[in-house]
C-alpha positions in Angstrom: -10.5 -48.2 -5.5 -12.8 -45.9 -3.6 -12.2 -42.3 -2.8 -11.8 -41.8 1.0 -12.4 -38.0 0.8 -14.8 -36.6 3.2 -17.2 -33.8 2.6 -15.0 -31.5 4.7 -12.3 -31.7 2.0 -14.8 -30.5 -0.6 -15.9 -27.6 1.6 -12.4 -26.6 2.3 -11.5 -26.7 -1.4 -14.6 -24.6 -2.3 -13.7 -22.1 0.4 -10.1 -21.7 -0.9 -11.4 -21.4 -4.5 -13.9 -18.7 -3.5 -11.2 -16.8 -1.6 -8.7 -17.1 -4.4 -11.0 -16.3 -7.3 -13.5 -13.8 -5.8 -12.4 -12.2 -2.6 -8.7 -11.5 -3.3 -9.5 -9.7 -6.6 -12.3 -7.7 -4.9 -9.9 -6.5 -2.2 -7.5 -5.4 -4.9 -10.2 -3.5 -6.8 -11.4 -2.0 -3.5 -7.9 -0.6 -2.7 -7.6 0.8 -6.3 -11.0 2.5 -6.0 -10.2 3.8 -2.5 -7.0 5.4 -3.6 -8.6 6.8 -6.7 -11.5 8.4 -4.7 -9.1 9.9 -2.1 -6.8 11.2 -4.9 -9.7 12.7 -6.8 -11.0 14.4 -3.7 -7.6 15.9 -2.8 -7.1 17.2 -6.4 -10.6 18.7 -6.3 -9.9 20.5 -3.0 -6.6 21.7 -4.3 -8.0 23.1 -7.5 -10.8 24.9 -5.5 -8.3 26.4 -3.1 -6.1 27.6 -6.1 -9.2 29.2 -7.6 -10.1 31.0 -4.4 -6.5 32.1 -4.0 -6.4 33.4 -7.5 -9.6 35.2 -7.0 -8.3 36.9 -3.9 -5.1 37.8 -5.7 -7.0 39.4 -8.6 -9.4 41.2 -6.2 -6.4 43.0 -4.6 -5.2 44.3 -7.9 -6.2 48.0 -7.9 -6.9 48.1 -11.7 -9.8 45.7 -11.3 -11.7 47.9 -8.7 -14.9 49.8 -9.2 -16.7 49.0 -12.5 -14.3 46.1 -13.2 -14.9 44.3 -9.9 -16.7 41.5 -11.8 -13.6 40.7 -13.9 -11.7 38.5 -11.4 -14.8 36.2 -11.0 -14.9 35.8 -14.8 -11.2 35.1 -15.1 -11.3 32.5 -12.3 -14.5 30.9 -13.7 -12.8 30.6 -17.2 -9.7 29.1 -15.6 -11.7 26.5 -13.7 -13.8 25.7 -16.7 -10.7 25.3 -18.9 -9.2 23.0 -16.3 -12.3 20.9 -16.2 -12.5 20.6 -20.0 -8.8 19.6 -20.1 -9.2 17.0 -17.4 -12.4 15.7 -19.1 -10.6 15.4 -22.4 -7.9 13.3 -20.9 -10.4 10.6 -19.8 -10.3 7.8 -22.2 -13.0 5.2 -22.5 -11.9 1.6 -22.4 -13.6 1.0 -25.8 -11.2 3.6 -27.3 -8.1 1.7 -26.2 -6.1 0.0 -28.8 -4.2 -2.9 -27.2 -1.3 -2.7 -29.7 -0.8 1.1 -29.9 -2.2 2.4 -26.6 -5.0 5.0 -26.4 -6.2 6.3 -29.8 
């Protein structure tokens, strides 16, 4: 009983295997990363626009004119720094994940 498979069958099998085990997961990860990068960029632009809008709102307030003209910049800088610290604290490393109880 001899096998009558040709080398073409082996090449087709290898091609299907590579596509199934390597290319399809890479496409999935690529989509995940693309949506993540676009989402992060949009959130970043939104936060910057909110900061500029808040700065302009505070600058129009007549109490903060003259010698207090620096105060709106400090308030907006503190707000953006606080937002950055909050966002950074919500990032969890994969080594800190507990599979049974979720993030620690």
